[in-house]
A tleap script that builds the chain and sets N, CA, C and O, in Angstrom:
source leaprc.protein.ff14SB
mol = sequence {
  NMET THR ASP CYS LEU PHE CYS LYS ILE VAL
  ARG GLY GLU ILE PRO ALA LYS VAL VAL TYR
  GLU ASP ASP GLU LEU LEU ALA PHE ASN ASP
  ILE ARG PRO HIE ALA PRO VAL HIE PHE LEU
  LEU ILE PRO LYS ARG HIE ILE GLU SER LEU
  LEU THR VAL ASN GLU ALA ASP GLN ALA LEU
  LEU GLY LYS MET LEU ALA THR ALA PRO SER
  ILE ALA LYS GLN LEU GLY LEU GLN ALA GLY
  PHE LYS MET GLY VAL ASN THR GLY ALA ALA
  GLY GLY GLN GLU VAL PHE HIE LEU HIE LEU
  HIE VAL LEU GLY THR PRO GLN CGLU
}
set mol.1.N position { -194.726 208.170 224.061 }
set mol.1.CA position { -194.104 206.879 223.787 }
set mol.1.C position { -195.146 205.815 224.106 }
set mol.1.O position { -195.565 205.683 225.256 }
set mol.2.N position { -195.560 205.071 223.120 }
set mol.2.CA position { -196.702 204.154 223.306 }
set mol.2.C position { -196.375 202.889 224.052 }
set mol.2.O position { -197.267 202.329 224.689 }
set mol.3.N position { -195.142 202.399 224.015 }
set mol.3.CA position { -194.828 201.145 224.679 }
set mol.3.C position { -194.211 201.324 226.067 }
set mol.3.O position { -193.809 200.339 226.688 }
set mol.4.N position { -194.129 202.539 226.556 }
set mol.4.CA position { -193.583 202.814 227.875 }
set mol.4.C position { -194.538 202.340 228.974 }
set mol.4.O position { -195.718 202.690 228.973 }
set mol.5.N position { -194.021 201.547 229.904 }
set mol.5.CA position { -194.837 201.000 230.998 }
set mol.5.C position { -195.554 202.113 231.763 }
set mol.5.O position { -196.756 202.026 232.014 }
set mol.6.N position { -194.812 203.157 232.132 }
set mol.6.CA position { -195.451 204.208 232.939 }
set mol.6.C position { -196.425 205.036 232.109 }
set mol.6.O position { -197.418 205.518 232.653 }
set mol.7.N position { -196.181 205.218 230.828 }
set mol.7.CA position { -197.156 205.905 229.966 }
set mol.7.C position { -198.443 205.094 229.888 }
set mol.7.O position { -199.532 205.664 229.829 }
set mol.8.N position { -198.326 203.778 229.888 }
set mol.8.CA position { -199.509 202.928 229.885 }
set mol.8.C position { -200.293 203.067 231.197 }
set mol.8.O position { -201.524 203.039 231.191 }
set mol.9.N position { -199.578 203.215 232.320 }
set mol.9.CA position { -200.244 203.459 233.593 }
set mol.9.C position { -200.963 204.795 233.559 }
set mol.9.O position { -202.107 204.896 234.002 }
set mol.10.N position { -200.295 205.833 233.033 }
set mol.10.CA position { -200.931 207.162 232.945 }
set mol.10.C position { -202.216 207.081 232.122 }
set mol.10.O position { -203.215 207.709 232.475 }
set mol.11.N position { -202.202 206.316 231.031 }
set mol.11.CA position { -203.375 206.178 230.159 }
set mol.11.C position { -204.432 205.242 230.709 }
set mol.11.O position { -205.513 205.131 230.131 }
set mol.12.N position { -204.147 204.566 231.814 }
set mol.12.CA position { -205.094 203.643 232.416 }
set mol.12.C position { -205.117 202.270 231.775 }
set mol.12.O position { -206.029 201.484 232.033 }
set mol.13.N position { -204.129 201.966 230.941 }
set mol.13.CA position { -204.059 200.675 230.276 }
set mol.13.C position { -203.508 199.571 231.161 }
set mol.13.O position { -203.756 198.388 230.928 }
set mol.14.N position { -202.746 199.976 232.193 }
set mol.14.CA position { -202.189 199.051 233.180 }
set mol.14.C position { -202.643 199.580 234.532 }
set mol.14.O position { -202.491 200.768 234.817 }
set mol.15.N position { -203.206 198.697 235.376 }
set mol.15.CA position { -203.683 199.190 236.687 }
set mol.15.C position { -202.511 199.514 237.624 }
set mol.15.O position { -201.434 198.922 237.549 }
set mol.16.N position { -202.769 200.463 238.487 }
set mol.16.CA position { -201.810 200.851 239.512 }
set mol.16.C position { -202.597 201.385 240.686 }
set mol.16.O position { -203.695 201.911 240.504 }
set mol.17.N position { -202.060 201.261 241.885 }
set mol.17.CA position { -202.699 201.826 243.071 }
set mol.17.C position { -202.262 203.281 243.174 }
set mol.17.O position { -201.202 203.586 243.720 }
set mol.18.N position { -203.074 204.154 242.653 }
set mol.18.CA position { -202.775 205.594 242.583 }
set mol.18.C position { -202.956 206.212 243.963 }
set mol.18.O position { -203.974 206.004 244.623 }
set mol.19.N position { -201.952 206.975 244.390 }
set mol.19.CA position { -202.018 207.689 245.675 }
set mol.19.C position { -202.137 209.197 245.480 }
set mol.19.O position { -202.432 209.925 246.427 }
set mol.20.N position { -201.908 209.669 244.250 }
set mol.20.CA position { -202.024 211.088 243.956 }
set mol.20.C position { -202.113 211.270 242.457 }
set mol.20.O position { -201.497 210.523 241.696 }
set mol.21.N position { -202.886 212.268 242.028 }
set mol.21.CA position { -202.949 212.608 240.608 }
set mol.21.C position { -203.402 214.033 240.463 }
set mol.21.O position { -204.294 214.500 241.170 }
set mol.22.N position { -202.755 214.737 239.508 }
set mol.22.CA position { -203.217 216.055 239.084 }
set mol.22.C position { -203.002 216.120 237.558 }
set mol.22.O position { -202.779 215.085 236.930 }
set mol.23.N position { -203.066 217.287 236.974 }
set mol.23.CA position { -202.965 217.414 235.527 }
set mol.23.C position { -201.607 217.001 234.986 }
set mol.23.O position { -201.512 216.540 233.848 }
set mol.24.N position { -200.545 217.160 235.785 }
set mol.24.CA position { -199.185 216.911 235.318 }
set mol.24.C position { -198.480 215.720 235.926 }
set mol.24.O position { -197.545 215.174 235.339 }
set mol.25.N position { -198.930 215.312 237.114 }
set mol.25.CA position { -198.211 214.280 237.869 }
set mol.25.C position { -199.107 213.123 238.249 }
set mol.25.O position { -200.324 213.275 238.355 }
set mol.26.N position { -198.503 211.965 238.454 }
set mol.26.CA position { -199.210 210.775 238.921 }
set mol.26.C position { -198.292 210.083 239.924 }
set mol.26.O position { -197.097 209.925 239.671 }
set mol.27.N position { -198.842 209.676 241.045 }
set mol.27.CA position { -198.078 208.902 242.042 }
set mol.27.C position { -198.828 207.603 242.320 }
set mol.27.O position { -200.050 207.576 242.470 }
set mol.28.N position { -198.043 206.529 242.382 }
set mol.28.CA position { -198.658 205.217 242.617 }
set mol.28.C position { -197.671 204.341 243.395 }
set mol.28.O position { -196.462 204.570 243.366 }
set mol.29.N position { -198.207 203.340 244.084 }
set mol.29.CA position { -197.361 202.460 244.883 }
set mol.29.C position { -196.457 201.625 244.003 }
set mol.29.O position { -196.871 201.155 242.943 }
set mol.30.N position { -195.229 201.440 244.436 }
set mol.30.CA position { -194.246 200.613 243.709 }
set mol.30.C position { -194.705 199.158 243.846 }
set mol.30.O position { -195.142 198.740 244.918 }
set mol.31.N position { -194.603 198.386 242.752 }
set mol.31.CA position { -195.025 196.982 242.822 }
set mol.31.C position { -194.006 196.109 243.507 }
set mol.31.O position { -194.315 194.980 243.888 }
set mol.32.N position { -192.778 196.616 243.675 }
set mol.32.CA position { -191.730 195.890 244.431 }
set mol.32.C position { -191.213 196.825 245.515 }
set mol.32.O position { -190.096 197.333 245.418 }
set mol.33.N position { -192.030 197.058 246.556 }
set mol.33.CA position { -191.651 198.050 247.560 }
set mol.33.C position { -190.429 197.624 248.356 }
set mol.33.O position { -190.232 196.446 248.653 }
set mol.34.N position { -189.609 198.621 248.696 }
set mol.34.CA position { -188.415 198.436 249.520 }
set mol.34.C position { -188.579 199.050 250.896 }
set mol.34.O position { -187.618 199.166 251.657 }
set mol.35.N position { -189.815 199.447 251.211 }
set mol.35.CA position { -190.144 200.023 252.520 }
set mol.35.C position { -191.650 199.887 252.706 }
set mol.35.O position { -192.366 199.659 251.732 }
set mol.36.N position { -192.146 200.023 253.933 }
set mol.36.CA position { -193.600 199.956 254.136 }
set mol.36.C position { -194.383 200.935 253.270 }
set mol.36.O position { -195.463 200.606 252.780 }
set mol.37.N position { -193.849 202.123 253.082 }
set mol.37.CA position { -194.415 203.073 252.107 }
set mol.37.C position { -193.368 203.275 251.030 }
set mol.37.O position { -192.242 203.683 251.315 }
set mol.38.N position { -193.739 202.990 249.798 }
set mol.38.CA position { -192.816 203.180 248.648 }
set mol.38.C position { -193.689 203.507 247.439 }
set mol.38.O position { -194.342 202.636 246.864 }
set mol.39.N position { -193.681 204.768 247.076 }
set mol.39.CA position { -194.424 205.157 245.890 }
set mol.39.C position { -193.536 205.844 244.883 }
set mol.39.O position { -192.465 206.350 245.219 }
set mol.40.N position { -193.991 205.858 243.644 }
set mol.40.CA position { -193.273 206.502 242.543 }
set mol.40.C position { -194.071 207.733 242.135 }
set mol.40.O position { -195.295 207.671 242.016 }
set mol.41.N position { -193.399 208.828 241.926 }
set mol.41.CA position { -194.013 210.059 241.437 }
set mol.41.C position { -193.463 210.309 240.047 }
set mol.41.O position { -192.252 210.438 239.867 }
set mol.42.N position { -194.349 210.378 239.063 }
set mol.42.CA position { -193.917 210.544 237.671 }
set mol.42.C position { -194.617 211.732 237.031 }
set mol.42.O position { -195.715 212.114 237.436 }
set mol.43.N position { -193.959 212.321 236.010 }
set mol.43.CA position { -194.673 213.283 235.178 }
set mol.43.C position { -195.578 212.495 234.233 }
set mol.43.O position { -195.193 211.422 233.769 }
set mol.44.N position { -196.751 212.998 233.945 }
set mol.44.CA position { -197.629 212.321 232.996 }
set mol.44.C position { -197.023 212.380 231.589 }
set mol.44.O position { -197.173 211.447 230.800 }
set mol.45.N position { -196.352 213.461 231.294 }
set mol.45.CA position { -195.669 213.614 230.003 }
set mol.45.C position { -194.430 212.741 230.016 }
set mol.45.O position { -193.692 212.716 231.001 }
set mol.46.N position { -194.201 212.026 228.930 }
set mol.46.CA position { -193.038 211.144 228.898 }
set mol.46.C position { -191.738 211.957 228.849 }
set mol.46.O position { -191.501 212.743 227.932 }
set mol.47.N position { -190.920 211.736 229.862 }
set mol.47.CA position { -189.527 212.232 229.882 }
set mol.47.C position { -188.716 211.005 230.212 }
set mol.47.O position { -188.981 210.345 231.216 }
set mol.48.N position { -187.740 210.685 229.398 }
set mol.48.CA position { -187.001 209.447 229.542 }
set mol.48.C position { -186.227 209.347 230.860 }
set mol.48.O position { -186.316 208.323 231.539 }
set mol.49.N position { -185.479 210.372 231.234 }
set mol.49.CA position { -184.693 210.353 232.463 }
set mol.49.C position { -184.163 211.751 232.746 }
set mol.49.O position { -184.381 212.681 231.969 }
set mol.50.N position { -183.466 211.887 233.862 }
set mol.50.CA position { -182.858 213.185 234.157 }
set mol.50.C position { -181.812 213.546 233.107 }
set mol.50.O position { -181.498 214.722 232.918 }
set mol.51.N position { -181.272 212.537 232.424 }
set mol.51.CA position { -180.293 212.828 231.369 }
set mol.51.C position { -180.890 213.560 230.179 }
set mol.51.O position { -180.160 214.145 229.379 }
set mol.52.N position { -182.226 213.531 230.053 }
set mol.52.CA position { -182.868 214.137 228.882 }
set mol.52.C position { -183.651 215.397 229.206 }
set mol.52.O position { -184.262 215.979 228.310 }
set mol.53.N position { -183.654 215.845 230.480 }
set mol.53.CA position { -184.406 217.048 230.800 }
set mol.53.C position { -183.678 218.286 230.260 }
set mol.53.O position { -182.480 218.258 229.977 }
set mol.54.N position { -184.448 219.365 230.130 }
set mol.54.CA position { -183.874 220.631 229.685 }
set mol.54.C position { -184.506 221.774 230.466 }
set mol.54.O position { -185.299 221.539 231.378 }
set mol.55.N position { -184.165 223.004 230.118 }
set mol.55.CA position { -184.683 224.149 230.843 }
set mol.55.C position { -186.198 224.200 230.865 }
set mol.55.O position { -186.775 224.662 231.849 }
set mol.56.N position { -186.865 223.741 229.813 }
set mol.56.CA position { -188.312 223.756 229.760 }
set mol.56.C position { -188.939 222.848 230.805 }
set mol.56.O position { -190.126 222.988 231.100 }
set mol.57.N position { -188.170 221.914 231.378 }
set mol.57.CA position { -188.678 220.954 232.361 }
set mol.57.C position { -188.495 221.432 233.794 }
set mol.57.O position { -188.951 220.762 234.720 }
set mol.58.N position { -187.836 222.580 234.007 }
set mol.58.CA position { -187.504 223.024 235.349 }
set mol.58.C position { -188.740 223.149 236.254 }
set mol.58.O position { -188.710 222.677 237.390 }
set mol.59.N position { -189.805 223.764 235.784 }
set mol.59.CA position { -190.990 223.955 236.617 }
set mol.59.C position { -191.605 222.620 236.985 }
set mol.59.O position { -192.055 222.437 238.116 }
set mol.60.N position { -191.631 221.689 236.049 }
set mol.60.CA position { -192.212 220.382 236.332 }
set mol.60.C position { -191.370 219.619 237.362 }
set mol.60.O position { -191.915 218.972 238.256 }
set mol.61.N position { -190.039 219.698 237.231 }
set mol.61.CA position { -189.167 219.036 238.200 }
set mol.61.C position { -189.351 219.656 239.570 }
set mol.61.O position { -189.401 218.937 240.568 }
set mol.62.N position { -189.452 220.960 239.640 }
set mol.62.CA position { -189.683 221.626 240.907 }
set mol.62.C position { -191.008 221.225 241.519 }
set mol.62.O position { -191.110 221.034 242.731 }
set mol.63.N position { -192.008 221.099 240.690 }
set mol.63.CA position { -193.338 220.670 241.163 }
set mol.63.C position { -193.256 219.246 241.719 }
set mol.63.O position { -193.905 218.944 242.721 }
set mol.64.N position { -192.484 218.380 241.098 }
set mol.64.CA position { -192.329 217.014 241.615 }
set mol.64.C position { -191.726 217.044 243.006 }
set mol.64.O position { -192.227 216.384 243.916 }
set mol.65.N position { -190.654 217.806 243.178 }
set mol.65.CA position { -189.989 217.885 244.482 }
set mol.65.C position { -190.869 218.533 245.525 }
set mol.65.O position { -190.807 218.161 246.696 }
set mol.66.N position { -191.690 219.498 245.130 }
set mol.66.CA position { -192.566 220.175 246.067 }
set mol.66.C position { -193.801 219.334 246.426 }
set mol.66.O position { -194.357 219.488 247.513 }
set mol.67.N position { -194.219 218.472 245.541 }
set mol.67.CA position { -195.414 217.655 245.744 }
set mol.67.C position { -195.125 216.402 246.545 }
set mol.67.O position { -195.974 215.957 247.317 }
set mol.68.N position { -193.950 215.824 246.380 }
set mol.68.CA position { -193.618 214.563 247.055 }
set mol.68.C position { -193.799 214.618 248.565 }
set mol.68.O position { -194.357 213.675 249.125 }
set mol.69.N position { -193.359 215.671 249.259 }
set mol.69.CA position { -193.534 215.688 250.723 }
set mol.69.C position { -194.989 215.668 251.170 }
set mol.69.O position { -195.312 215.031 252.173 }
set mol.70.N position { -195.877 216.356 250.445 }
set mol.70.CA position { -197.279 216.365 250.873 }
set mol.70.C position { -197.905 214.979 250.699 }
set mol.70.O position { -198.707 214.559 251.533 }
set mol.71.N position { -197.554 214.272 249.641 }
set mol.71.CA position { -198.030 212.887 249.462 }
set mol.71.C position { -197.462 211.990 250.559 }
set mol.71.O position { -198.179 211.180 251.147 }
set mol.72.N position { -196.167 212.145 250.826 }
set mol.72.CA position { -195.530 211.342 251.858 }
set mol.72.C position { -196.200 211.538 253.212 }
set mol.72.O position { -196.451 210.568 253.928 }
set mol.73.N position { -196.487 212.770 253.562 }
set mol.73.CA position { -197.147 213.070 254.845 }
set mol.73.C position { -198.527 212.422 254.909 }
set mol.73.O position { -198.909 211.867 255.940 }
set mol.74.N position { -199.278 212.494 253.802 }
set mol.74.CA position { -200.595 211.868 253.767 }
set mol.74.C position { -200.536 210.356 253.954 }
set mol.74.O position { -201.502 209.739 254.402 }
set mol.75.N position { -199.392 209.767 253.606 }
set mol.75.CA position { -199.200 208.317 253.743 }
set mol.75.C position { -198.510 207.942 255.047 }
set mol.75.O position { -198.069 206.805 255.214 }
set mol.76.N position { -198.414 208.891 255.971 }
set mol.76.CA position { -197.891 208.601 257.295 }
set mol.76.C position { -196.417 208.860 257.509 }
set mol.76.O position { -195.863 208.448 258.528 }
set mol.77.N position { -195.773 209.528 256.581 }
set mol.77.CA position { -194.318 209.742 256.684 }
set mol.77.C position { -193.984 211.144 257.190 }
set mol.77.O position { -193.071 211.789 256.673 }
set mol.78.N position { -194.725 211.623 258.208 }
set mol.78.CA position { -194.499 212.959 258.768 }
set mol.78.C position { -193.118 213.103 259.379 }
set mol.78.O position { -192.572 214.206 259.415 }
set mol.79.N position { -192.542 212.009 259.861 }
set mol.79.CA position { -191.230 212.080 260.534 }
set mol.79.C position { -190.055 212.073 259.557 }
set mol.79.O position { -188.922 212.349 259.950 }
set mol.80.N position { -190.314 211.762 258.300 }
set mol.80.CA position { -189.247 211.775 257.313 }
set mol.80.C position { -189.358 210.640 256.317 }
set mol.80.O position { -190.129 209.699 256.505 }
set mol.81.N position { -188.583 210.742 255.262 }
set mol.81.CA position { -188.623 209.754 254.172 }
set mol.81.C position { -187.361 209.928 253.343 }
set mol.81.O position { -186.611 210.888 253.524 }
set mol.82.N position { -187.137 208.997 252.439 }
set mol.82.CA position { -186.016 209.049 251.524 }
set mol.82.C position { -186.542 209.170 250.113 }
set mol.82.O position { -187.557 208.566 249.767 }
set mol.83.N position { -185.853 209.953 249.293 }
set mol.83.CA position { -186.227 210.092 247.875 }
set mol.83.C position { -185.009 209.760 247.032 }
set mol.83.O position { -183.868 209.979 247.438 }
set mol.84.N position { -185.281 209.222 245.842 }
set mol.84.CA position { -184.179 208.892 244.933 }
set mol.84.C position { -184.632 208.849 243.496 }
set mol.84.O position { -185.796 208.574 243.205 }
set mol.85.N position { -183.709 209.122 242.602 }
set mol.85.CA position { -183.985 209.055 241.155 }
set mol.85.C position { -182.848 208.269 240.517 }
set mol.85.O position { -181.709 208.734 240.477 }
set mol.86.N position { -183.159 207.087 240.025 }
set mol.86.CA position { -182.155 206.314 239.278 }
set mol.86.C position { -182.134 206.901 237.858 }
set mol.86.O position { -183.181 207.095 237.242 }
set mol.87.N position { -180.941 207.175 237.359 }
set mol.87.CA position { -180.823 207.861 236.082 }
set mol.87.C position { -179.929 207.068 235.131 }
set mol.87.O position { -178.749 206.853 235.404 }
set mol.88.N position { -180.508 206.639 234.015 }
set mol.88.CA position { -179.787 205.868 233.005 }
set mol.88.C position { -179.530 204.457 233.456 }
set mol.88.O position { -179.611 204.146 234.644 }
set mol.89.N position { -179.220 203.606 232.509 }
set mol.89.CA position { -178.966 202.190 232.808 }
set mol.89.C position { -177.833 202.055 233.811 }
set mol.89.O position { -177.924 201.230 234.720 }
set mol.90.N position { -176.777 202.831 233.679 }
set mol.90.CA position { -175.656 202.752 234.608 }
set mol.90.C position { -176.023 203.216 235.995 }
set mol.90.O position { -175.354 202.861 236.966 }
set mol.91.N position { -177.094 204.018 236.109 }
set mol.91.CA position { -177.556 204.499 237.402 }
set mol.91.C position { -178.666 203.644 238.001 }
set mol.91.O position { -179.260 204.014 239.013 }
set mol.92.N position { -178.947 202.504 237.379 }
set mol.92.CA position { -179.936 201.578 237.901 }
set mol.92.C position { -181.362 201.820 237.427 }
set mol.92.O position { -182.294 201.195 237.933 }
set mol.93.N position { -181.543 202.710 236.471 }
set mol.93.CA position { -182.914 202.965 235.970 }
set mol.93.C position { -183.383 201.765 235.173 }
set mol.93.O position { -182.706 201.315 234.249 }
set mol.94.N position { -184.562 201.244 235.542 }
set mol.94.CA position { -185.128 200.068 234.852 }
set mol.94.C position { -186.260 200.439 233.915 }
set mol.94.O position { -186.414 199.830 232.856 }
set mol.95.N position { -187.063 201.439 234.294 }
set mol.95.CA position { -188.135 201.917 233.430 }
set mol.95.C position { -187.707 203.300 232.952 }
set mol.95.O position { -187.464 204.197 233.759 }
set mol.96.N position { -187.619 203.464 231.650 }
set mol.96.CA position { -187.096 204.687 231.089 }
set mol.96.C position { -188.187 205.741 230.872 }
set mol.96.O position { -188.483 206.172 229.757 }
set mol.97.N position { -188.757 206.121 232.005 }
set mol.97.CA position { -189.708 207.235 232.152 }
set mol.97.C position { -189.315 207.827 233.507 }
set mol.97.O position { -189.341 207.125 234.518 }
set mol.98.N position { -188.963 209.077 233.532 }
set mol.98.CA position { -188.509 209.715 234.760 }
set mol.98.C position { -189.438 209.396 235.924 }
set mol.98.O position { -190.655 209.547 235.809 }
set mol.99.N position { -188.872 208.957 237.039 }
set mol.99.CA position { -189.670 208.685 238.234 }
set mol.99.C position { -188.861 208.924 239.482 }
set mol.99.O position { -187.662 208.650 239.540 }
set mol.100.N position { -189.556 209.447 240.490 }
set mol.100.CA position { -188.981 209.745 241.778 }
set mol.100.C position { -189.490 208.694 242.756 }
set mol.100.O position { -190.698 208.556 242.951 }
set mol.101.N position { -188.567 207.952 243.372 }
set mol.101.CA position { -188.922 206.990 244.417 }
set mol.101.C position { -189.028 207.754 245.749 }
set mol.101.O position { -188.165 208.563 246.092 }
set mol.102.N position { -190.113 207.471 246.486 }
set mol.102.CA position { -190.257 208.038 247.821 }
set mol.102.C position { -190.530 206.848 248.751 }
set mol.102.O position { -191.484 206.095 248.556 }
set mol.103.N position { -189.657 206.696 249.780 }
set mol.103.CA position { -189.723 205.523 250.656 }
set mol.103.C position { -189.661 205.937 252.112 }
set mol.103.O position { -189.016 206.924 252.465 }
set mol.104.N position { -190.337 205.175 252.953 }
set mol.104.CA position { -190.244 205.428 254.385 }
set mol.104.C position { -191.095 204.481 255.201 }
set mol.104.O position { -191.832 203.653 254.666 }
set mol.105.N position { -190.977 204.620 256.488 }
set mol.105.CA position { -191.755 203.820 257.454 }
set mol.105.C position { -192.577 204.794 258.295 }
set mol.105.O position { -192.031 205.700 258.924 }
set mol.106.N position { -193.890 204.597 258.298 }
set mol.106.CA position { -194.713 205.484 259.155 }
set mol.106.C position { -194.344 205.334 260.623 }
set mol.106.O position { -194.050 204.232 261.087 }
set mol.107.N position { -194.358 206.434 261.345 }
set mol.107.CA position { -194.060 206.442 262.782 }
set mol.107.C position { -195.382 206.403 263.541 }
set mol.107.O position { -196.361 207.036 263.146 }
set mol.108.N position { -195.390 205.659 264.621 }
set mol.108.CA position { -196.592 205.538 265.467 }
set mol.108.C position { -196.745 206.787 266.317 }
set mol.108.O position { -197.690 206.889 267.099 }
savepdb mol mol.pdb
quit
Protein backbone atom coordinates (compact mmCIF):
# COMPACT_ATOMS: atom_id res chain seq x y z
CA UNK A 1 0.00 0.00 0.00
CA UNK A 2 1.83 3.10 -1.21
CA UNK A 3 0.08 5.80 0.83
CA UNK A 4 0.22 3.98 4.20
CA UNK A 5 2.14 6.01 6.79
CA UNK A 6 3.84 2.97 8.30
CA UNK A 7 4.72 1.53 4.87
CA UNK A 8 6.45 4.84 4.14
CA UNK A 9 8.42 4.48 7.38
CA UNK A 10 9.41 0.93 6.39
CA UNK A 11 10.62 2.24 3.00
CA UNK A 12 12.58 5.07 4.67
CA UNK A 13 10.44 7.80 3.10
CA UNK A 14 9.42 9.14 6.53
CA UNK A 15 11.97 9.29 9.35
CA UNK A 16 11.43 7.38 12.57
CA UNK A 17 13.59 6.61 15.59
CA UNK A 18 14.07 2.91 14.95
CA UNK A 19 14.71 0.76 18.03
CA UNK A 20 14.68 -2.65 16.27
CA UNK A 21 14.67 -4.03 12.74
CA UNK A 22 14.94 -7.41 11.08
CA UNK A 23 13.75 -8.83 7.75
CA UNK A 24 10.08 -8.96 8.80
CA UNK A 25 9.61 -6.47 11.64
CA UNK A 26 10.34 -2.83 12.46
CA UNK A 27 10.03 -1.13 15.85
CA UNK A 28 10.18 2.62 16.35
CA UNK A 29 9.30 5.16 19.02
CA UNK A 30 5.74 6.47 19.00
CA UNK A 31 5.59 10.16 18.05
CA UNK A 32 2.90 10.74 20.70
CA UNK A 33 4.18 8.64 23.60
CA UNK A 34 1.87 7.78 26.49
CA UNK A 35 4.72 6.52 28.70
CA UNK A 36 8.45 7.16 29.09
CA UNK A 37 9.03 4.18 26.79
CA UNK A 38 6.43 3.77 24.04
CA UNK A 39 7.33 2.04 20.82
CA UNK A 40 5.36 0.49 17.99
CA UNK A 41 6.22 -2.92 16.55
CA UNK A 42 4.97 -3.46 13.02
CA UNK A 43 5.28 -6.08 10.31
CA UNK A 44 7.15 -4.69 7.31
CA UNK A 45 4.55 -6.31 5.08
CA UNK A 46 1.34 -4.31 4.99
CA UNK A 47 -1.42 -5.93 7.04
CA UNK A 48 -4.33 -3.58 7.66
CA UNK A 49 -5.38 -4.80 11.12
CA UNK A 50 -6.10 -7.87 13.21
CA UNK A 51 -9.45 -7.96 11.43
CA UNK A 52 -7.66 -8.88 8.20
CA UNK A 53 -5.16 -11.50 9.39
CA UNK A 54 -5.47 -15.12 8.36
CA UNK A 55 -3.78 -18.46 9.05
CA UNK A 56 -0.82 -17.50 6.85
CA UNK A 57 -0.05 -14.65 9.29
CA UNK A 58 0.16 -16.84 12.42
CA UNK A 59 3.96 -17.19 12.43
CA UNK A 60 4.46 -13.46 11.92
CA UNK A 61 2.02 -12.60 14.72
CA UNK A 62 3.80 -15.05 17.01
CA UNK A 63 7.13 -13.50 16.10
CA UNK A 64 5.78 -10.06 16.99
CA UNK A 65 4.69 -11.24 20.43
CA UNK A 66 7.96 -13.08 21.01
CA UNK A 67 10.12 -10.15 19.86
CA UNK A 68 8.40 -7.36 21.80
CA UNK A 69 9.70 -8.44 25.25
CA UNK A 70 13.34 -8.50 24.14
CA UNK A 71 13.05 -4.98 22.70
CA UNK A 72 11.26 -3.81 25.85
CA UNK A 73 14.02 -5.22 28.06
CA UNK A 74 16.70 -3.50 25.96
CA UNK A 75 14.84 -0.22 26.54
CA UNK A 76 14.84 -0.66 30.32
CA UNK A 77 11.49 -2.36 30.86
CA UNK A 78 12.83 -5.48 32.63
CA UNK A 79 10.24 -5.11 35.42
CA UNK A 80 7.29 -5.16 33.04
CA UNK A 81 5.34 -3.32 30.37
CA UNK A 82 1.93 -3.06 28.74
CA UNK A 83 1.09 -4.11 25.19
CA UNK A 84 -1.97 -3.29 23.13
CA UNK A 85 -3.37 -3.52 19.62
CA UNK A 86 -6.11 -1.14 18.54
CA UNK A 87 -8.18 -2.92 15.91
CA UNK A 88 -10.45 -1.17 13.43
CA UNK A 89 -11.86 2.34 13.66
CA UNK A 90 -14.27 1.29 16.41
CA UNK A 91 -11.30 -0.10 18.36
CA UNK A 92 -9.36 3.16 18.17
CA UNK A 93 -7.02 2.25 15.33
CA UNK A 94 -5.77 5.44 13.66
CA UNK A 95 -3.15 4.07 11.25
CA UNK A 96 -4.47 1.14 9.28
CA UNK A 97 -1.29 -0.94 9.32
CA UNK A 98 -1.16 -3.55 12.07
CA UNK A 99 0.92 -2.31 15.01
CA UNK A 100 1.60 -3.40 18.54
CA UNK A 101 1.99 -0.67 21.17
CA UNK A 102 4.53 -1.43 23.90
CA UNK A 103 4.56 0.99 26.86
CA UNK A 104 6.26 1.22 30.20
CA UNK A 105 8.44 3.07 32.66
CA UNK A 106 12.01 1.94 33.24
CA UNK A 107 12.75 0.94 36.83
CA UNK A 108 15.85 2.26 38.58
